[in-house]
C-alpha positions in Angstrom: -4.8 107.4 -101.1 -1.5 106.7 -99.3 1.4 105.5 -101.4 1.9 101.7 -101.5 5.1 101.8 -99.5 3.5 103.7 -96.7 0.5 101.3 -96.7 2.9 98.3 -96.6 4.9 99.8 -93.7 1.7 100.5 -91.8 0.5 97.0 -92.3 3.8 95.6 -91.1 3.7 97.8 -88.0 0.2 96.7 -87.2 1.1 93.0 -87.6 4.1 93.4 -85.3 2.0 95.2 -82.7 -0.7 92.5 -83.0 1.9 89.7 -82.4 3.3 91.5 -79.4 -0.2 91.9 -77.9 -0.9 88.2 -78.5 2.3 87.1 -76.8 1.6 89.3 -73.8 -1.9 88.1 -73.5 -0.8 84.5 -73.4 1.6 85.0 -70.5 0.3 84.1 -67.0 -0.8 87.2 -65.2 1.6 86.4 -62.4 4.6 86.6 -64.8 3.4 89.9 -66.3 3.0 91.6 -62.9 5.6 89.9 -60.7 9.2 90.8 -61.6 10.5 88.2 -59.2 8.9 85.1 -60.6 11.6 82.6 -61.6 11.5 79.3 -63.4 8.8 77.2 -65.1 5.4 76.4 -63.7 5.9 74.1 -60.7 4.4 70.6 -60.2 4.3 68.3 -57.2 7.1 66.3 -58.7 9.3 69.3 -59.6 9.3 70.8 -56.1 10.3 67.3 -54.8 13.2 67.0 -57.2 16.8 67.2 -56.1 17.6 69.8 -58.7 15.7 72.8 -60.1 16.2 74.3 -63.5 19.0 76.7 -62.9 22.7 75.9 -63.2 24.7 76.8 -60.1 28.1 77.7 -58.8 29.9 77.9 -55.4 32.5 80.1 -53.8 34.1 80.0 -50.4 33.8 82.7 -47.7 36.8 83.3 -45.3 36.3 83.8 -41.6 35.5 87.4 -40.6 32.7 89.8 -41.2 31.0 88.7 -38.0 30.9 84.9 -38.6 33.4 82.1 -39.1 33.3 81.8 -42.9 31.3 79.5 -45.0 30.1 78.9 -48.6 27.9 80.8 -51.1 25.9 78.9 -53.7 24.2 80.9 -56.5 22.4 80.5 -59.9 24.8 81.3 -62.7 22.1 82.9 -64.9 22.5 86.7 -65.1 19.6 87.4 -67.5 16.8 87.4 -65.0 17.9 90.2 -62.6 18.6 89.7 -59.0 17.7 86.7 -56.8 16.2 86.3 -53.3 18.7 84.9 -50.8 18.8 82.8 -47.6 21.4 82.4 -44.9 21.7 79.0 -43.1 23.3 78.2 -39.8 23.9 74.7 -38.3 23.1 73.4 -34.9 25.0 73.3 -31.6 28.6 72.1 -32.0 28.0 71.3 -35.7 29.6 72.5 -38.9 27.7 73.7 -42.0 29.6 71.2 -44.2 28.5 68.3 -42.0 24.8 69.4 -41.7 23.4 71.6 -44.4 25.9 71.8 -47.2 23.5 69.4 -49.1 21.0 72.3 -49.3 23.4 74.7 -51.1 23.2 73.7 -54.7 19.7 72.2 -54.2 18.1 75.5 -53.2 20.3 77.6 -55.6 19.1 75.5 -58.5 15.5 76.6 -57.7 16.5 80.2 -58.0 18.0 81.4 -54.7 21.4 82.6 -53.5 22.4 80.7 -50.4 25.1 81.5 -47.9 25.8 78.7 -45.4 28.0 79.7 -42.4 30.0 78.3 -39.5 29.7 80.0 -36.1 32.4 81.9 -34.3 32.2 79.2 -31.6 30.7 75.8 -32.0 28.9 76.3 -28.7 27.3 79.7 -29.6 23.8 80.0 -28.2 20.7 80.8 -30.2 20.9 84.5 -30.0 24.6 84.5 -31.1 23.7 82.4 -34.1 20.9 84.8 -34.9 23.5 87.7 -34.8 25.8 85.8 -37.2 22.9 85.0 -39.6 22.2 88.7 -39.9 25.9 89.4 -40.3 26.1 86.8 -43.1 23.2 88.5 -44.9 24.8 91.9 -44.6 28.1 90.4 -46.0 26.2 88.7 -48.8 24.4 91.9 -49.9 27.2 94.5 -49.3 30.6 92.9 -49.7 30.4 89.4 -51.2 31.6 88.7 -54.8 27.9 88.0 -55.7 26.3 91.0 -54.1 25.2 92.3 -57.4 23.1 89.1 -57.9 21.2 89.5 -54.6 18.1 91.6 -53.9 18.7 93.0 -50.4 14.9 93.4 -49.9 14.2 89.6 -50.4 16.1 87.8 -47.7 15.4 84.9 -45.4 17.0 82.7 -42.7 17.2 78.9 -42.1 18.7 77.1 -39.1 18.7 73.7 -37.5 18.3 73.0 -33.7 20.1 75.8 -31.9 20.5 77.3 -35.3 16.7 77.1 -35.7 16.6 79.2 -32.5 19.1 81.5 -34.2 16.7 81.8 -37.2 13.9 82.8 -34.9 16.2 85.3 -33.1 17.3 86.8 -36.4 13.7 87.1 -37.6 12.5 88.7 -34.4 15.3 91.3 -34.5 15.0 92.1 -38.2 11.3 92.1 -39.1 12.1 93.2 -42.7 13.2 89.6 -43.5 10.7 88.0 -45.8 10.9 84.3 -44.6 12.3 82.1 -41.8 12.4 78.3 -41.8 13.5 77.0 -38.3 14.2 73.2 -38.5 13.7 71.4 -35.2 14.4 74.7 -33.5 15.7 74.9 -30.0 14.9 78.4 -28.8 15.9 78.8 -25.1 16.5 82.6 -25.3 13.2 83.7 -26.8 9.7 82.7 -27.6 7.8 83.7 -30.7 5.6 86.4 -29.2 7.1 89.3 -31.2 7.7 87.3 -34.5 6.3 89.0 -37.5 8.3 87.4 -40.3 6.5 84.6 -42.3 7.8 81.4 -40.6 7.6 77.7 -41.3 8.6 75.5 -38.4 9.4 71.9 -39.2 10.0 69.0 -36.9 9.9 65.2 -36.7 7.5 63.0 -34.8 10.3 60.8 -33.5 12.7 63.7 -32.5 13.6 63.0 -28.8 15.8 66.1 -28.6 13.4 68.9 -29.8 10.2 67.0 -29.2 6.8 67.5 -30.8 5.4 68.8 -27.5 8.2 71.4 -27.3 7.4 72.5 -30.9 3.7 72.6 -30.2 4.3 75.0 -27.3 6.7 77.1 -29.2 4.4 77.4 -32.2 1.5 78.3 -30.0 3.3 81.4 -28.9 3.4 82.9 -32.4 1.1 85.9 -32.9 -2.1 84.9 -34.7 -1.5 87.5 -37.4 1.9 86.2 -38.4 1.8 84.1 -41.5 3.1 80.7 -40.5 3.0 77.0 -41.0 3.9 73.9 -38.9 5.0 70.7 -40.6 5.8 67.5 -38.7 7.6 64.6 -40.6 6.7 61.1 -39.7 10.3 60.2 -39.1 13.9 61.3 -39.3 14.7 62.1 -35.7 16.5 65.2 -34.7 18.9 64.9 -37.6 16.3 65.0 -40.4 17.7 68.3 -41.9 21.3 67.1 -41.9 21.2 65.0 -45.1 19.7 65.3 -48.6 16.0 65.2 -47.8 13.3 66.1 -50.2 10.7 65.8 -47.4 12.2 69.0 -46.2 12.8 70.8 -49.4 9.4 70.1 -51.0 7.9 72.1 -48.3 10.7 74.7 -47.8 10.9 75.6 -51.5 7.2 76.7 -51.8 7.6 78.7 -48.6 10.6 80.5 -49.9 9.1 81.0 -53.4 5.9 82.5 -51.9 7.6 84.9 -49.5 11.0 85.7 -51.1 9.8 85.8 -54.7 6.1 86.6 -54.1 5.4 83.7 -56.4 1.8 82.7 -55.8 2.1 79.7 -58.2 3.4 77.9 -55.1 0.6 78.6 -52.7 -1.3 75.5 -53.9 1.3 73.3 -52.5 0.5 74.5 -49.0 -3.2 75.7 -49.2 -5.8 74.8 -48.3 -3.6 71.9 -47.0 -0.4 70.3 -48.1 -0.7 69.1 -51.7 1.7 66.3 -51.0 1.1 64.9 -47.6 3.6 62.0 -48.0 5.8 61.4 -45.0 3.9 64.0 -43.0 2.2 63.1 -39.7 0.8 66.6 -38.9 0.6 70.0 -40.5 -1.0 73.4 -39.7 -1.3 76.2 -42.2 -2.7 79.7 -41.9 -4.1 80.1 -45.4 -4.3 82.2 -47.5 -0.7 83.2 -47.7 -0.2 86.8 -49.0 3.3 87.7 -50.0 4.4 91.3 -50.4 6.2 92.6 -53.5 9.3 94.7 -52.9 
């Protein structure tokens, strides 16, 4: 018979192993197998909130590096590894601070690093804005003070109006991007025929600048195999993305979570149809959405 001390130690070891096994078995399968999952289980109300669960900080970016400077917003938590990231560019003649700065801390608090940029010229066309979005992502992942917080393999682009055309241009030229969200995109220099990046296009029914019929024609040109969605707000005009607007983020956040973080907890907000259809006049989805890890 084994000595008492050895038997006691063995019993303790077995108890600890049993506790570990129990803890692992109670974790959601997605958390055990997805290293990019961040934050608590989402709800309809949580994705519509103006803040997520992560504390955030902000730093300025000087002009140079291929674009005219901007701002970086990021979660301050360093215990969870790296984060997916997005670059945002404003519309024709606009400044980031006047249009999309409201998105910075909002998106960062849900677990993303965000770089919002100004363009080298306020009248830069869509392709030039796409070039500057890619330059901003390169700066963010290679040179920025927060580069060690960013996963260079989980990047996306967002833009409004001519900047939305820029997001399309960037996605067409860099198919390794994980997600694009063009908001009321004006895309005079390209259609979507070669677009492979998962893309959510958003517009407004009362937009007289980038009209619903224009977006219908643009969206129709997307390859059938490209994972995509189209969401039309009931109101907001062309300026709907230029102010704090949870009608935008409650659809954008699930899209970014699915494709930047491979977080399938968020697919239910879009599939088989929008879980929250409030303030939406039309939507189209291509379910199921299948993100790729890595």
